[in-house]
Wavefront OBJ file of the C-alpha trace (Angstrom):
o trace
v 19.708 50.434 27.120
v 23.465 50.985 26.880
v 25.211 51.473 23.566
v 27.003 48.119 24.091
v 23.620 46.361 24.726
v 22.139 47.960 21.518
v 25.107 46.765 19.530
v 24.704 43.227 20.950
v 20.989 43.164 20.101
v 21.558 44.361 16.552
v 24.362 41.779 16.145
v 22.155 38.971 17.279
v 19.229 40.015 14.952
v 21.748 40.280 12.085
v 23.046 36.793 12.806
v 19.529 35.324 12.868
v 18.562 37.059 9.609
v 21.683 35.738 8.027
v 20.988 32.242 9.280
v 17.385 32.257 7.939
v 18.609 33.650 4.613
v 21.275 30.979 4.298
v 18.719 28.306 5.181
v 16.221 29.552 2.582
v 18.835 29.864 0.013
v 19.902 26.185 0.659
v 16.304 25.002 0.465
v 15.810 26.959 -2.763
v 18.849 25.348 -4.307
v 17.832 21.773 -3.452
v 17.015 19.929 -6.588
v 15.322 16.607 -7.407
v 18.807 15.189 -8.131
v 19.842 16.159 -4.621
v 16.854 14.395 -3.254
v 17.685 11.351 -5.333
v 21.192 11.248 -3.963
v 19.566 10.981 -0.534
v 16.979 8.381 -1.588
v 19.474 6.000 -3.158
v 21.317 5.644 0.200
v 18.180 4.486 1.855
v 16.876 0.900 2.259
v 14.066 -0.178 -0.117
v 11.740 -2.993 0.838
v 9.535 -4.734 -1.786
v 5.987 -5.182 -0.450
v 4.896 -7.221 -3.456
v 4.377 -10.928 -4.024
v 5.603 -12.416 -7.295
v 2.532 -13.852 -9.115
v 2.202 -17.127 -11.074
v -0.427 -19.717 -11.708
v -1.775 -21.371 -8.514
v -1.338 -18.447 -6.110
v -4.018 -17.577 -3.522
v -6.857 -15.477 -5.014
v -10.507 -14.715 -4.582
v -12.320 -18.109 -4.943
v -14.628 -16.728 -7.612
v -11.756 -16.051 -10.087
v -10.090 -18.479 -12.423
v -6.489 -19.365 -12.175
v -3.799 -17.688 -14.272
v -2.806 -19.247 -17.581
v 0.653 -18.659 -19.011
v 2.155 -19.619 -22.415
v 5.669 -19.128 -23.851
v 5.209 -17.779 -27.312
v 8.863 -17.339 -28.175
v 11.928 -18.684 -26.541
v 15.620 -18.158 -27.142
v 16.090 -21.709 -28.483
v 13.832 -23.536 -31.019
v 11.270 -25.966 -29.937
v 9.950 -24.361 -26.789
v 8.017 -21.333 -27.841
v 4.632 -22.025 -29.485
v 5.175 -19.331 -32.155
v 8.946 -19.276 -32.583
v 12.352 -18.617 -31.225
v 15.130 -15.985 -30.976
v 13.845 -14.116 -27.937
v 11.734 -14.645 -24.803
v 8.022 -13.569 -24.850
v 5.168 -14.839 -22.710
v 1.395 -14.640 -23.034
v -0.448 -13.941 -19.667
v -4.095 -14.578 -18.994
v -5.356 -13.512 -15.510
v -7.887 -11.353 -13.908
v -7.004 -7.804 -12.957
v -7.268 -8.641 -9.219
v -4.228 -11.059 -9.381
v -1.405 -11.228 -6.859
v -0.570 -8.029 -5.132
v -2.989 -5.751 -7.018
v -4.693 -2.453 -7.083
v -8.483 -2.087 -6.788
v -9.680 1.180 -8.338
v -13.020 2.699 -7.311
v -14.782 1.376 -10.459
v -14.055 -2.166 -9.385
v -17.138 -1.920 -7.197
v -18.766 1.452 -7.942
v -20.098 2.111 -11.496
v -19.114 5.615 -12.718
v -16.100 6.127 -10.429
v -12.494 6.183 -11.392
v -10.931 3.303 -13.359
v -7.224 2.401 -13.013
v -6.077 4.726 -15.741
v -7.808 7.653 -14.065
v -5.817 7.414 -10.767
v -3.358 10.394 -10.623
v 0.308 9.637 -10.438
v 0.576 11.893 -7.418
v -1.502 9.265 -5.490
v 1.280 6.768 -6.129
v 4.013 8.075 -3.822
v 2.812 8.746 -0.216
v 3.750 8.690 3.424
v 3.473 5.203 4.695
v 1.684 4.388 7.983
v 1.639 0.869 9.271
v -0.860 -0.285 11.926
v 0.592 -3.378 13.492
v -2.018 -5.877 14.926
v -0.043 -9.087 14.107
v 0.164 -10.149 17.768
v -3.576 -9.845 18.201
v -4.166 -11.771 14.943
v -1.796 -14.520 16.147
v -4.087 -14.914 19.194
v -7.346 -14.523 17.203
v -7.425 -14.974 13.387
v -10.868 -13.224 13.198
v -9.373 -10.073 14.815
v -10.385 -6.718 13.185
v -8.469 -3.513 13.768
v -10.199 -1.274 16.332
v -10.091 2.448 17.144
v -8.076 1.585 20.253
v -5.359 0.307 17.852
v -5.530 3.603 15.906
v -5.481 5.762 19.082
v -2.462 3.791 20.418
v -0.606 4.498 17.085
v -1.501 8.278 17.270
v -0.385 8.457 20.958
v 2.914 7.149 19.876
v 3.501 8.991 16.664
v 0.998 11.813 16.419
v -1.812 12.348 13.923
v -1.944 10.085 10.974
v -0.856 12.480 8.141
v -3.312 13.683 5.492
v -2.734 11.929 2.280
v -1.070 8.896 3.818
v -1.185 5.213 2.608
v -2.284 3.172 5.664
v -1.266 -0.463 5.634
v -2.619 -3.013 8.037
v 0.095 -5.438 9.278
v -1.317 -8.821 10.269
v 1.632 -11.043 9.139
v -1.004 -13.039 7.250
v 1.279 -12.809 4.216
v 3.604 -15.303 5.909
v 1.039 -18.000 4.916
v 1.669 -17.260 1.232
v 1.512 -19.045 -1.217
v -0.579 -21.701 0.620
v -4.146 -20.900 -0.541
v -5.799 -23.027 2.141
v -3.755 -21.374 4.900
v -4.679 -17.928 3.600
v -8.409 -18.761 3.563
v -8.179 -20.679 6.942
v -11.531 -22.301 6.578
v -13.223 -24.301 9.286
v -15.042 -27.668 8.871
v -18.182 -25.659 7.854
v -16.372 -23.831 5.161
v -16.264 -20.496 6.971
v -13.087 -18.561 6.437
v -11.163 -17.097 9.380
v -8.818 -14.281 8.586
v -8.439 -10.723 9.860
v -9.600 -7.463 8.317
v -10.508 -3.830 8.726
v -13.519 -2.375 10.581
v -15.968 0.296 9.447
v -15.319 2.712 12.295
v -11.600 2.691 11.613
v -11.982 3.087 7.854
v -14.442 6.023 8.338
v -11.963 7.643 10.728
v -9.018 7.243 8.371
v -10.718 8.379 5.219
v -13.142 11.014 6.502
v -11.239 12.532 9.495
v -7.644 11.819 8.637
v -8.236 12.125 4.884
v -5.883 9.415 3.806
v -5.345 8.696 0.102
v -5.327 4.853 0.101
v -4.990 1.750 2.218
v -3.742 -1.804 1.886
v -3.628 -5.160 3.586
v -2.089 -8.635 3.383
v -5.144 -10.712 3.100
v -7.231 -11.417 -0.040
v -9.969 -9.097 1.082
v -10.699 -5.898 2.921
v -13.427 -7.537 4.834
v -12.620 -10.308 7.387
v -13.178 -13.922 6.567
v -16.302 -14.195 8.705
v -17.922 -11.430 6.617
v -16.764 -12.609 3.134
v -17.992 -16.069 3.915
v -21.504 -14.780 3.937
v -20.998 -12.453 0.908
v -20.469 -9.293 2.942
v -17.941 -6.894 1.202
v -19.265 -3.703 2.806
v -15.773 -2.509 3.934
v -14.271 -2.703 0.463
v -17.434 -1.109 -0.953
v -17.009 1.748 1.504
v -13.344 2.459 0.483
v -14.091 2.342 -3.188
v -17.193 4.422 -2.871
v -14.919 7.170 -1.456
v -13.325 7.173 -4.953
v -10.097 5.929 -3.437
v -8.038 2.898 -4.350
v -6.721 0.038 -2.231
v -4.002 -2.505 -2.461
v -4.502 -6.196 -1.507
v -2.099 -9.070 -0.789
v 0.797 -6.915 0.512
v 3.760 -8.594 2.045
v 6.859 -7.714 4.103
v 5.145 -5.167 6.253
v 7.113 -6.719 9.162
v 10.306 -5.182 7.569
v 9.107 -1.464 7.574
v 8.652 0.946 10.412
v 5.159 1.996 11.649
v 6.038 5.670 10.680
v 8.502 7.667 8.682
v 8.720 5.614 5.438
v 7.485 6.431 1.978
v 5.482 4.024 -0.148
v 5.557 3.865 -3.894
v 2.590 2.186 -5.537
v 2.964 1.464 -9.321
v 0.720 -0.343 -11.724
v -0.032 -0.413 -15.522
v -2.510 1.891 -17.142
v -5.175 -0.207 -18.914
v -7.837 2.014 -20.399
v -10.886 1.717 -18.228
v -9.056 -0.842 -16.168
v -10.918 -2.642 -13.334
v -7.797 -3.635 -11.630
v -4.240 -4.951 -12.202
v -1.286 -6.525 -10.402
v 0.770 -3.774 -8.736
v 4.464 -3.299 -7.724
v 4.585 -1.752 -4.264
v 7.748 -0.829 -2.328
v 8.723 1.157 0.760
v 11.632 3.640 1.076
v 12.785 3.505 4.639
v 13.800 6.631 6.638
l 1 2 3 4 5 6 7 8 9 10 11 12 13 14 15 16 17 18 19 20 21 22 23 24 25 26 27 28 29 30 31 32 33 34 35 36 37 38 39 40 41 42 43 44 45 46 47 48 49 50 51 52 53 54 55 56 57 58 59 60 61 62 63 64 65 66 67 68 69 70 71 72 73 74 75 76 77 78 79 80 81 82 83 84 85 86 87 88 89 90 91 92 93 94 95 96 97 98 99 100 101 102 103 104 105 106 107 108 109 110 111 112 113 114 115 116 117 118 119 120 121 122 123 124 125 126 127 128 129 130 131 132 133 134 135 136 137 138 139 140 141 142 143 144 145 146 147 148 149 150 151 152 153 154 155 156 157 158 159 160 161 162 163 164 165 166 167 168 169 170 171 172 173 174 175 176 177 178 179 180 181 182 183 184 185 186 187 188 189 190 191 192 193 194 195 196 197 198 199 200 201 202 203 204 205 206 207 208 209 210 211 212 213 214 215 216 217 218 219 220 221 222 223 224 225 226 227 228 229 230 231 232 233 234 235 236 237 238 239 240 241 242 243 244 245 246 247 248 249 250 251 252 253 254 255 256 257 258 259 260 261 262 263 264 265 266 267 268 269 270 271 272 273 274 275 276 277 278
């Protein structure tokens, strides 16, 4: 090798080393505030229904009751005036809500025991809304999952996987959400066991969610079969029910933030869920 060639090789190596060093230095100097400056420029999408008395819910639960205890002006609050304070009475599984493992499985985690690191996750959306439009009893299949992975790659470990059916567009019509036939059998879409086992056992996702009132499809819940929800919760994982606006987020690349109160030994509670778009 000539002296000139040796000089060129050394120069190239030095340039690469400098570039790597600069890159590492930049990465090391990135702060949470820097990340926040990026995040606040992104679009946020609320995936949560507002709740109130009369909304769709599991038929075995009572309706919400609400009372105004104090109101700004006299004569409205049942206990006084000067400020606004309401009294809420509802089951934990109300509106867009979180189901912790203990909801079905005795001895597993209650709501307060879910780690906050499980509340901000990569968001994966499996879109089956067109198939559901053609068949309201449609359940997601492994072909749907394989099609997603052919397009985007492996579903990332630790992800939150949401099932888009556009069923939330029926909200807040309880009869439309249940979609019962003349025999009282409900017809709405759901998950399937092979897909859930693949997601939780092979892809090792953290949580999942859907737009319907149940994990299991209407044909199953109409006969008292909640085996799919039982499976998820038995994995010591949580789920979110009654999501909305999944048609406004991409199938891959967004983050999801799942927040809910921390009742001691809580069996469930309304959640506030939103996506941060890429």
